[in-house]
C-alpha positions as CSV (number, residue, x, y, z in Angstrom):
1,M,-13.2,51.0,17.5
2,S,-9.9,49.1,17.5
3,A,-8.8,45.6,18.5
4,R,-8.1,44.9,22.2
5,A,-6.0,42.5,24.2
6,I,-6.2,41.5,27.9
7,L,-3.2,40.0,29.7
8,T,-4.2,38.1,32.9
9,P,-1.3,36.9,35.3
10,R,-1.0,33.2,36.0
11,A,0.0,31.6,39.3
12,N,3.6,30.9,38.2
13,S,4.2,34.4,36.9
14,H,6.0,37.4,38.3
15,P,3.3,39.5,40.0
16,F,1.7,42.3,37.9
17,Q,-1.8,43.8,37.5
18,E,-4.1,42.8,34.7
19,R,-3.4,44.8,31.5
20,A,-6.1,45.8,29.0
21,V,-4.5,47.4,25.9
22,T,-5.6,48.6,22.6
23,L,-4.0,47.5,19.3
24,E,-4.4,50.6,17.1
25,Q,-0.7,50.4,16.6
26,P,1.8,47.6,17.3
27,L,2.1,47.3,21.0
28,K,5.7,47.2,22.5
29,I,6.2,44.7,25.4
30,G,9.3,45.3,27.5
31,R,11.0,46.2,30.8
32,S,10.3,49.3,32.8
33,V,12.9,52.1,32.4
34,A,13.0,55.8,33.4
35,R,10.7,57.1,30.7
36,S,8.5,54.0,30.4
37,R,6.7,53.1,33.6
38,P,4.2,50.2,34.1
39,A,0.5,51.0,33.7
40,S,-2.8,49.1,33.2
41,S,-3.0,50.4,29.6
42,N,0.4,49.3,28.4
43,A,2.6,46.2,28.3
44,I,5.6,47.5,30.3
45,F,6.5,45.3,33.3
46,D,8.7,45.9,36.3
47,C,10.6,42.6,35.7
48,K,14.3,42.2,35.5
49,V,14.3,39.1,33.1
50,L,12.7,41.2,30.3
51,S,14.5,43.2,27.7
52,R,13.7,46.9,27.0
53,N,12.3,46.0,23.6
54,H,11.2,42.4,24.3
55,A,8.4,41.7,21.8
56,L,5.7,43.3,19.6
57,L,1.9,42.5,19.6
58,W,-0.4,43.8,16.8
59,Y,-3.6,43.2,14.8
60,E,-3.7,42.9,11.0
61,A,-6.2,41.6,8.5
62,G,-8.4,39.9,11.1
63,K,-5.5,38.1,12.8
64,F,-3.3,38.8,15.9
65,Y,0.4,38.4,15.7
66,L,3.3,38.2,18.2
67,Q,7.0,38.7,17.4
68,D,10.1,38.4,19.5
69,T,12.4,41.4,18.9
70,K,15.8,40.0,19.7
71,S,15.2,39.5,23.4
72,S,17.8,37.8,25.6
73,N,15.6,35.3,27.5
74,G,13.1,34.6,24.7
75,T,9.3,34.7,24.1
76,F,7.1,31.6,24.4
77,I,3.6,30.7,23.1
78,N,2.1,27.7,24.8
79,D,5.6,26.7,26.1
80,V,7.1,26.9,22.5
81,R,9.9,29.4,22.1
82,L,9.7,31.6,19.0
83,S,13.4,32.2,18.4
84,K,16.9,31.7,19.8
85,S,18.5,34.2,22.1
86,S,19.2,37.7,20.6
87,E,17.5,36.6,17.3
88,E,14.3,38.1,15.8
89,S,11.5,35.7,15.3
90,P,9.1,35.7,12.4
91,P,5.5,37.0,13.1
92,T,3.5,34.2,14.8
93,Q,-0.3,34.1,14.8
94,I,-1.8,33.9,18.3
95,L,-5.3,33.1,19.4
96,S,-7.5,33.9,22.3
97,G,-6.8,31.5,25.2
98,D,-3.1,31.1,24.4
99,V,-0.6,31.3,27.3
100,V,2.3,33.7,26.5
101,Q,5.6,33.8,28.5
102,F,8.1,36.6,28.3
103,G,11.6,35.6,29.6
104,V,12.6,32.7,31.9
105,D,13.2,32.4,35.6
106,V,16.7,33.5,36.5
107,V,18.5,32.6,39.8
108,E,21.0,35.0,41.2
109,V,23.5,32.8,43.0
110,T,25.3,35.4,45.1
111,K,22.2,36.7,46.6
112,K,20.3,33.4,46.4
113,V,17.3,35.2,44.8
114,T,15.1,34.0,41.9
115,H,13.7,36.6,39.5
116,G,10.5,35.4,37.9
117,C,9.3,35.8,34.4
118,I,6.0,37.2,33.0
119,V,3.4,34.4,32.3
120,A,-0.1,35.5,31.2
121,S,-3.3,34.2,29.7
122,L,-4.2,36.1,26.6
123,Q,-7.7,37.2,25.6
124,L,-8.1,38.9,22.2
125,Y,-11.1,40.9,20.9
126,T,-11.6,42.0,17.3
127,P,-12.7,45.6,16.5
128,D,-16.4,44.5,16.4
129,G,-16.1,43.4,20.0
130,K,-16.2,39.6,19.4
131,E,-13.6,37.4,21.0
132,A,-11.1,35.9,18.5
133,K,-11.1,32.2,17.7
134,S,-10.0,30.1,20.7
135,S,-6.8,28.2,20.5
136,Q,-7.0,24.5,19.5
137,M,-4.3,22.8,21.5
138,A,-5.2,19.3,20.6
139,D,-2.1,18.5,18.5
140,K,-1.4,14.9,18.5
141,A,1.7,13.9,20.4
142,P,4.3,12.2,18.3
143,P,4.2,8.4,18.4
144,T,6.4,6.8,21.1
145,T,9.0,4.5,19.6
146,L,10.3,1.3,21.1
147,H,13.7,3.0,21.6
148,D,12.1,5.8,23.7
149,I,10.3,3.2,25.9
150,Y,13.6,1.4,26.5
151,S,15.4,4.7,27.3
152,L,12.7,5.8,29.7
153,H,12.7,2.4,31.4
154,Q,16.5,2.7,31.8
155,H,16.3,6.2,33.3
156,I,13.6,5.1,35.7
157,R,15.7,2.1,36.8
158,D,18.8,4.2,37.3
159,A,16.8,6.8,39.3
160,A,15.4,4.1,41.5
161,E,18.9,2.6,42.1
162,R,20.3,6.1,42.9
163,E,17.4,6.8,45.2
164,E,17.9,3.5,47.0
165,K,21.6,4.2,47.4
166,L,21.0,7.7,48.7
167,Q,18.4,6.4,51.1
168,T,21.0,3.9,52.4
169,K,23.6,6.6,52.8
170,L,21.1,8.9,54.5
171,T,20.2,6.2,57.0
172,E,23.9,5.6,57.8
173,L,24.5,9.3,58.2
174,E,21.5,9.6,60.5
175,K,23.0,6.8,62.6
176,I,26.3,8.6,62.7
177,L,24.7,11.9,63.6
178,S,22.7,10.2,66.3
179,N,25.8,8.6,67.8
180,T,27.7,11.9,67.5
181,A,24.8,13.7,69.2
182,D,24.8,11.1,72.0
183,G,28.6,11.6,72.4
184,V,28.3,15.4,72.4
185,T,25.5,15.2,74.9
186,S,27.5,12.9,77.2
187,G,30.6,15.2,76.9
188,W,28.5,18.2,77.6
189,N,27.0,16.6,80.7
190,V,30.6,15.7,81.8
191,L,31.6,19.4,81.3
192,I,28.6,20.5,83.3
193,E,29.4,18.1,86.1
194,E,33.0,19.3,86.1
195,D,31.9,22.9,86.3
196,R,29.6,22.0,89.1
197,L,32.4,20.2,90.9
198,L,34.8,23.2,90.5
199,T,32.0,25.6,91.7
200,R,31.4,23.3,94.7
201,I,35.2,23.2,95.4
202,D,35.3,27.0,95.2
203,I,32.4,27.4,97.6
204,L,33.9,24.9,100.0
205,E,37.2,26.7,100.0
206,R,35.5,29.9,100.8
207,Q,33.6,28.2,103.6
208,L,36.9,26.8,104.8
209,Q,38.4,30.3,104.8
210,A,35.4,31.6,106.7
211,S,35.5,28.7,109.2
212,H,39.2,29.3,110.0
213,K,38.2,32.2,112.1
214,S,35.6,30.2,114.2
215,M,37.2,26.7,114.3
216,N,40.3,25.4,116.0
217,E,43.0,23.5,114.3
218,D,41.7,20.0,114.9
219,K,38.3,20.7,113.4
220,L,39.9,22.5,110.5
221,R,42.2,19.6,109.9
222,A,39.3,17.1,109.9
223,E,37.3,19.4,107.6
224,V,40.2,19.7,105.2
225,I,40.7,15.9,105.2
226,Q,37.0,15.4,104.4
227,L,37.0,18.0,101.7
228,T,40.2,16.6,100.2
229,G,38.6,13.1,100.1
230,D,35.4,14.6,98.5
231,K,37.6,16.4,96.0
232,E,39.5,13.3,95.1
233,K,36.2,11.4,94.6
234,Y,34.8,14.2,92.4
235,Q,38.1,14.2,90.4
236,E,38.0,10.5,89.9
237,A,34.3,10.6,88.8
238,A,35.2,13.5,86.4
239,K,38.2,11.6,85.0
240,E,36.0,8.5,84.5
241,A,33.4,10.5,82.7
242,L,36.0,12.2,80.5
243,R,37.6,8.8,79.8
244,K,34.2,7.3,78.7
245,S,33.5,10.4,76.5
246,L,36.9,10.1,74.9
247,I,36.4,6.4,74.2
248,D,33.0,7.2,72.7
249,K,34.5,10.0,70.6
250,I,37.2,7.6,69.3
251,E,34.6,5.0,68.5
252,V,32.5,7.6,66.6
253,I,35.6,8.7,64.7
254,K,36.4,5.1,63.7
255,K,32.8,4.6,62.6
256,C,33.0,7.8,60.6
257,Q,36.1,6.6,58.9
258,D,34.5,3.2,58.2
259,L,31.5,4.9,56.8
260,E,33.7,7.1,54.6
261,R,35.5,4.0,53.2
262,L,32.1,2.3,52.7
263,L,30.8,5.4,51.0
264,N,33.8,5.4,48.6
265,A,33.3,1.8,47.9
266,K,29.6,2.5,47.2
267,N,30.6,5.3,44.9
268,E,32.9,3.0,42.9
269,D,30.1,0.4,42.8
270,H,27.8,3.2,41.5
271,K,30.2,4.2,38.8
272,M,30.5,0.5,37.7
273,M,26.8,0.2,37.7
274,L,26.5,3.3,35.6
275,E,29.0,1.9,33.1
276,R,27.1,-1.4,33.1
277,S,23.8,0.3,32.6
278,G,25.3,2.2,29.7
279,L,26.4,-1.1,28.1
280,I,22.9,-2.6,28.8
281,A,21.3,0.4,27.2
282,V,23.5,-0.1,24.1
283,E,22.5,-3.8,24.0
284,L,18.8,-2.8,24.4
285,K,19.1,-0.4,21.4
286,E,20.7,-3.2,19.3
287,L,17.9,-5.6,20.4
288,A,15.3,-3.0,19.5
289,V,16.8,-2.6,16.0
290,R,17.0,-6.4,15.6
291,Y,13.3,-6.7,16.8
292,E,12.2,-4.1,14.2
293,H,14.2,-6.0,11.5
294,S,12.7,-9.3,12.6
295,A,9.2,-7.8,12.5
296,K,9.7,-6.6,8.9
297,K,11.1,-10.0,7.9
298,F,8.1,-11.7,9.5
299,E,5.7,-9.4,7.5
300,N,7.6,-10.3,4.3
301,L,7.4,-14.0,5.1
302,S,3.7,-13.8,5.9
303,E,3.1,-12.1,2.5
304,E,5.2,-14.8,0.8
305,M,3.3,-17.6,2.6
306,G,0.0,-16.0,1.6
307,E,1.0,-15.8,-2.0
308,S,2.3,-19.4,-2.0
309,S,-0.9,-20.6,-0.4
310,L,-2.9,-18.9,-3.1
311,K,-0.6,-20.5,-5.7
312,H,-1.0,-24.0,-4.2
313,K,-4.8,-23.5,-4.1
314,D,-4.8,-22.8,-7.8
315,E,-2.7,-25.9,-8.4
316,V,-5.1,-28.1,-6.3
317,D,-8.0,-26.6,-8.4
318,S,-6.1,-27.6,-11.6
319,L,-5.6,-31.1,-10.2
320,N,-9.3,-31.3,-9.4
321,Q,-10.1,-30.3,-12.9
322,K,-7.8,-32.9,-14.3
323,L,-9.4,-35.5,-12.1
324,K,-12.9,-34.5,-13.3
325,E,-11.7,-34.9,-16.9
326,E,-10.3,-38.3,-16.1
327,Q,-13.6,-39.2,-14.5
328,E,-15.4,-38.3,-17.7
329,L,-12.8,-40.5,-19.6
330,V,-13.5,-43.3,-17.2
331,Q,-17.2,-42.9,-17.9
332,Q,-16.6,-43.2,-21.6
333,K,-14.5,-46.3,-21.0
334,E,-17.3,-47.8,-18.9
335,N,-19.7,-47.3,-21.8
336,V,-17.2,-48.9,-24.2
337,I,-16.7,-51.8,-21.8
338,Q,-20.5,-52.3,-21.5
339,S,-20.8,-52.4,-25.3
340,L,-17.9,-54.9,-25.4
341,T,-19.6,-57.0,-22.7
342,L,-22.7,-57.1,-24.8
343,K,-20.7,-58.1,-27.8
344,A,-18.9,-60.7,-25.9
345,E,-22.2,-62.2,-24.7
346,D,-23.4,-62.3,-28.3
347,S,-20.2,-64.0,-29.4
348,T,-20.7,-66.5,-26.6
349,L,-24.2,-67.3,-27.9
350,L,-22.8,-67.6,-31.4
351,S,-20.1,-70.0,-30.2
352,Q,-22.6,-72.1,-28.5
353,M,-24.8,-72.2,-31.6
354,K,-21.7,-73.1,-33.7
355,V,-20.9,-76.0,-31.3
356,A,-24.4,-77.2,-31.6
357,I,-24.3,-76.9,-35.4
358,L,-21.0,-78.8,-35.5
359,N,-22.4,-81.5,-33.3
360,H,-25.4,-81.7,-35.5
361,N,-23.2,-81.9,-38.6
362,E,-21.2,-84.7,-37.1
363,D,-24.3,-86.6,-36.5
364,L,-25.4,-85.9,-40.1
365,N,-22.0,-87.1,-41.3
366,I,-22.3,-90.3,-39.4
367,S,-25.9,-90.9,-40.6
368,S,-25.7,-89.6,-44.2
369,P,-24.2,-91.6,-47.0
370,S,-21.0,-90.6,-48.8
371,G,-20.2,-88.1,-45.9
372,L,-22.1,-85.1,-47.3
373,K,-21.3,-81.9,-45.4
374,P,-23.4,-78.8,-45.3
375,S,-21.9,-75.8,-47.0
376,S,-23.3,-73.3,-44.5
377,D,-20.4,-73.7,-42.0
378,S,-18.0,-71.5,-43.8
379,S,-20.6,-68.9,-44.4
380,E,-21.6,-68.9,-40.7
381,S,-18.1,-68.7,-39.4
382,E,-17.1,-65.7,-41.3
383,P,-19.4,-63.3,-39.4
384,H,-18.0,-64.6,-36.2
385,L,-14.4,-64.0,-37.3
386,I,-15.2,-60.5,-38.3
387,S,-16.8,-59.7,-34.8
388,S,-13.6,-61.1,-33.1
389,D,-11.4,-58.8,-35.1
390,K,-13.5,-55.8,-34.1
391,I,-13.3,-56.8,-30.5
392,N,-9.5,-57.2,-30.7
393,E,-9.3,-53.8,-32.3
394,E,-11.4,-52.2,-29.6
395,L,-9.4,-54.0,-27.0
396,S,-6.2,-52.6,-28.4
397,Q,-7.7,-49.1,-28.4
398,L,-8.7,-49.6,-24.7
399,R,-5.1,-50.7,-23.9
400,V,-3.8,-47.5,-25.4
401,Q,-6.3,-45.5,-23.4
402,V,-5.4,-47.4,-20.2
403,R,-1.7,-46.6,-20.9
404,L,-2.6,-42.9,-21.4
405,G,-4.5,-43.0,-18.1
406,E,-1.5,-44.5,-16.3
407,K,0.7,-41.7,-17.7
408,E,-1.7,-39.1,-16.4
409,K,-1.8,-40.9,-13.1
410,K,2.0,-40.8,-13.0
411,G,2.0,-37.1,-13.8
412,I,-0.6,-36.5,-11.0
413,I,1.6,-38.4,-8.5
414,E,4.6,-36.3,-9.5
415,R,2.6,-33.1,-9.1
416,L,1.4,-34.3,-5.7
417,T,5.0,-35.0,-4.7
418,Y,6.0,-31.5,-5.7
419,L,3.1,-30.0,-3.7
420,L,4.1,-32.1,-0.7
421,N,7.6,-30.8,-0.9
422,L,6.3,-27.3,-1.1
423,F,4.1,-27.8,2.0
424,D,7.1,-29.3,3.9
425,D,9.0,-26.0,3.1
426,L,5.9,-24.0,4.2
427,K,5.8,-26.0,7.5
428,G,9.5,-25.3,8.1
429,I,9.1,-21.6,7.5
430,S,6.0,-21.4,9.7
431,N,7.8,-23.2,12.6
432,K,10.8,-20.7,12.3
433,T,8.8,-17.5,11.9
434,G,5.9,-18.3,14.3
435,V,2.9,-17.6,12.0
436,S,-0.7,-17.7,13.2
437,D,-2.3,-20.9,14.5
438,Y,-5.0,-20.7,11.7
439,L,-2.4,-20.7,9.0
440,K,-0.5,-23.6,10.6
441,E,-3.7,-25.6,11.0
442,M,-4.6,-25.0,7.3
443,I,-1.1,-26.0,6.1
444,G,-1.1,-29.2,8.2
445,K,-4.6,-30.3,7.1
446,V,-3.9,-29.6,3.4
447,D,-0.6,-31.6,3.8
448,I,-2.5,-34.5,5.3
449,E,-5.1,-34.5,2.5
450,L,-2.4,-34.4,-0.2
451,R,-0.5,-37.3,1.4
452,Q,-3.7,-39.4,1.6
453,V,-4.4,-38.7,-2.1
454,K,-0.9,-39.7,-3.0
455,N,-1.0,-42.9,-0.9
456,Y,-4.4,-43.9,-2.3
457,T,-3.2,-43.2,-5.9
458,L,-0.3,-45.5,-5.2
459,G,-2.7,-48.1,-3.8
460,H,-1.4,-48.1,-0.3
461,E,-4.4,-47.1,1.9
462,E,-7.9,-45.8,1.7
463,P,-8.4,-42.0,2.2
464,Q,-10.0,-40.9,5.5
465,H,-12.9,-38.5,5.4
466,N,-12.1,-35.7,7.9
467,N,-14.4,-33.0,8.9
468,Y,-12.6,-29.7,9.0
469,T,-13.7,-26.2,10.1
470,I,-11.7,-24.5,7.4
471,D,-14.0,-23.5,4.6
472,T,-11.7,-24.2,1.6
473,L,-10.6,-27.7,2.5
474,P,-13.8,-29.8,2.8
475,Q,-15.0,-29.1,-0.8
476,S,-11.7,-30.0,-2.4
477,N,-11.4,-33.0,-0.1
478,F,-14.9,-34.2,-1.2
479,L,-14.0,-33.7,-4.9
480,I,-10.7,-35.6,-4.5
481,S,-12.4,-38.4,-2.6
482,Q,-15.0,-38.7,-5.4
483,D,-12.2,-38.8,-8.0
484,L,-10.4,-41.4,-6.0
485,A,-13.6,-43.5,-5.8
486,H,-13.9,-43.3,-9.6
487,E,-10.3,-44.2,-9.9
488,K,-10.9,-47.3,-7.9
489,Q,-13.9,-48.1,-10.1
490,N,-11.6,-47.6,-13.1
491,E,-9.1,-50.1,-11.7
492,E,-11.9,-52.6,-11.1
493,L,-13.2,-52.2,-14.6
494,R,-9.6,-52.4,-16.0
495,D,-9.2,-55.8,-14.1
496,Q,-12.6,-57.0,-15.5
497,L,-11.5,-55.9,-19.0
498,T,-8.3,-57.9,-18.7
499,K,-10.2,-60.9,-17.6
500,D,-12.7,-60.6,-20.4
501,E,-9.9,-60.1,-22.9
502,N,-8.3,-63.3,-21.8
503,D,-11.6,-65.1,-22.1
504,I,-12.2,-63.7,-25.6
505,G,-8.7,-64.7,-26.6
506,L,-9.3,-68.3,-25.5
507,N,-12.6,-68.4,-27.4
508,S,-10.8,-67.0,-30.5
509,K,-8.1,-69.7,-30.3
510,F,-10.8,-72.3,-29.9
511,Y,-12.6,-71.2,-33.0
């Protein structure tokens, strides 16, 4: 058993009977000639648009193939032409359910006759009687570009304008035809009336000739006078009707001339509109190119802003780390200050005891003979002098640490100033490029937080605790606020340390 193919005609095809053919050998598809006549078992068609040897259909290695053999009007599979005119196409695989077309519709102008082509649905069966795999015609259409959309919109608008102009011209021509029809009808009626009048005059003349025989001269003269008057009346009526029809004809001709001039003006306007539409189309293409370039630039700027935001986040984290380290340093300084405070209290007690001892010695000097003085004063004052030196040494170390802290504070302020300048640049870029509202909000809030930190570091104002919905800001804001609070405590302790230092210096001078 061999492979089979069934060709079923479609509605837009040249009429032919369904063909069921076997494919033991390659099947020739072509036009009917003297030796090859159409039959239900072959692929010969009585169609003028086909070539004698139009195409070949065969079965090989489990697949069906179709090839155009240098036909003039071409071979199509699912509206896709296999090759150019008079060129042989490569073998193309076909599947059951494909729509094949042999040739194209040809219009014979002289006879005004259209010769149709062969369009058929194809069913293919393998030698074992099973239908071949169905055609999968779900190819995705190519994506529509912005340029194609603009071109389609331009064509639709031009077509609408042409249709509107043609409709206006058609309405004007209909009015002209209606006026012309009315003028022709009135002229035709005038001609009919004139014919009737001439017929009437002829009949009356015959009656007059007949009445000459039976009437005398007086009656005849009266009858002639009456008929002459009637004739003049009819002639005047006919002349008036002809004059009116001539006037109407002249008006119609003038209207036709005016309409021709208007039509010429409209055609010139149409040409100008076409030229203008061409210029607008060019401008639209340029705008489309600029839009695509702007879109690419916007994507690049978005990526750069994302990278810069990540970079600034890392810098803020590093600042938080530095502030934590400074907090630990402040804690150490607090411990040292507490120890110094305890030592200062001890030195105050010692100074009070010394005063008491001196007062006691003065009393003893006054009351004792020969002014004996106890030798314990020098021995008791030496420990006190040693403790004051230690305190001064520790105070000098604390001054050095305070200077280092102020340098770190100055570095942090410079870093915050640099970050604020970067965020000003980011805000300018976001305003120009039109980034998302979320990114604008994040940039603005981080900028506010950094400015509050800088102002508080400079001692201008207290930071405001804001509640934000962005996940990354509140945590850093809380850490910075904590560090600022510790910085404030550090300043208070520094003032207290300066005050204690002054008090200790006075006590040292006293002793």
